[in-house]
C-alpha positions, -999 to 999 in steps of 0.1 A, spaced: 4 2 0 27 23 7 44 17 -21 9 32 -48 6 60 -26 43 70 -30 48 61 -69 10 83 -70 35 111 -52 60 106 -74 32 104 -108 15 136 -102 47 158 -81 38 191 -103 -4 190 -98 -10 212 -67 -5 192 -31 -43 190 -26 -47 174 -57 -21 152 -49 -33 141 -13 -69 134 -23 -55 113 -53 -35 96 -26 -60 92 -3 -87 78 -30 -55 55 -49 -49 41 -10 -93 32 -1 -97 20 -31 -66 -9 -33 -76 -9 2 -109 -28 -3 -95 -45 -36 -70 -59 -9 -97 -62 20 -128 -80 -6 -113 -95 -34 -108 -126 -49 -85 -144 -69 -102 -157 -107 -91 -167 -131 -95 -138 -152 -73 -115 -129 -52 -130 -104 -37 -98 -86 -51 -65 -78 -46 -43 -109 -39 -4 -103 -39 23 -129 -33 56 -124 -39 86 -155 -40 120 -152 -41 147 -177 -41 185 -179 -85 179 -172 -89 154 -157 -72 121 -129 -88 95 -132 -77 61 -110 -91 28 -119 -85 -3 -92 -98 -41 -102 -96 -74 -84 -119 -103 -90 -150 -113 -73 -164 -147 -69 -194 -132 -47 -218 -113 -67 -238 -99 -37 -205 -79 -26 -208 -64 -57 -246 -52 -54 -233 -38 -20 -209 -23 -46 -235 -6 -66 -256 1 -45 -235 21 -21 -216 39 -54 -259 50 -65 -259 70 -34 -228 87 -33 -233 94 -70 -268 106 -61 -262 126 -27 -262 162 -35 -246 166 -1 -220 142 3 -205 153 44 -239 150 55 -237 111 39 -200 110 49 -213 121 88 -243 101 83 -215 70 79 -198 78 110 -226 76 132 -237 44 122 -209 34 126 -202 48 161 -241 40 173 -238 -3 153 -196 -23 157 -213 -51 138 -216 -25 111 -182 -25 83 -166 -6 58 -178 13 42 -166 49 50 -137 49 27 -163 55 -5 -179 78 12 -150 94 22 -135 100 -13 -165 114 -23 -167 140 5 -129 145 11 -114 136 -22 -139 152 -45 -133 125 -72 -169 106 -89 -171 64 -90 -184 44 -114 -172 3 -117 -176 -26 -137 -176 -56 -139 -164 -83 -164 -156 -116 -166 -158 -120 -124 -146 -81 -124 -148 -56 -108 -133 -20 -117 -139 10 -100 -131 39 -119 -124 70 -91 -124 103 -114 -118 139 -110 -116 174 -127 -79 186 -116 -91 223 -107 -121 212 -89 -115 209 -48 -124 186 -28 -119 188 14 -82 181 11 
């Protein structure tokens, strides 16, 4: 994980510190999710990370195998909720409260953090037992970082 953070920092050294920080955080959250929830499948034996940056946008793509379709449904539900929210801060704070109120609740905070603090929009594809989450942010947009 620290290698991915260092590589992103290095790749974006000409961008603003706040954009680098948001991109490093987003990459870390997505890679952490891929490690925690990913599974080895014949079409993808390990996690795949791709970063693309130009003068307009930052693209982060993280792919991992998924055997259980229910995990993909859960991911879709979270991403749809984030994408449909006009108040990503309220959504993030609501998720924090839910986790504090019910310790048996697990995960999901990272995706809300990406939407709120990172300012990235996310979507996903699911093909051949591989889920790919793509996070995109304009270079001149600013999130909380």
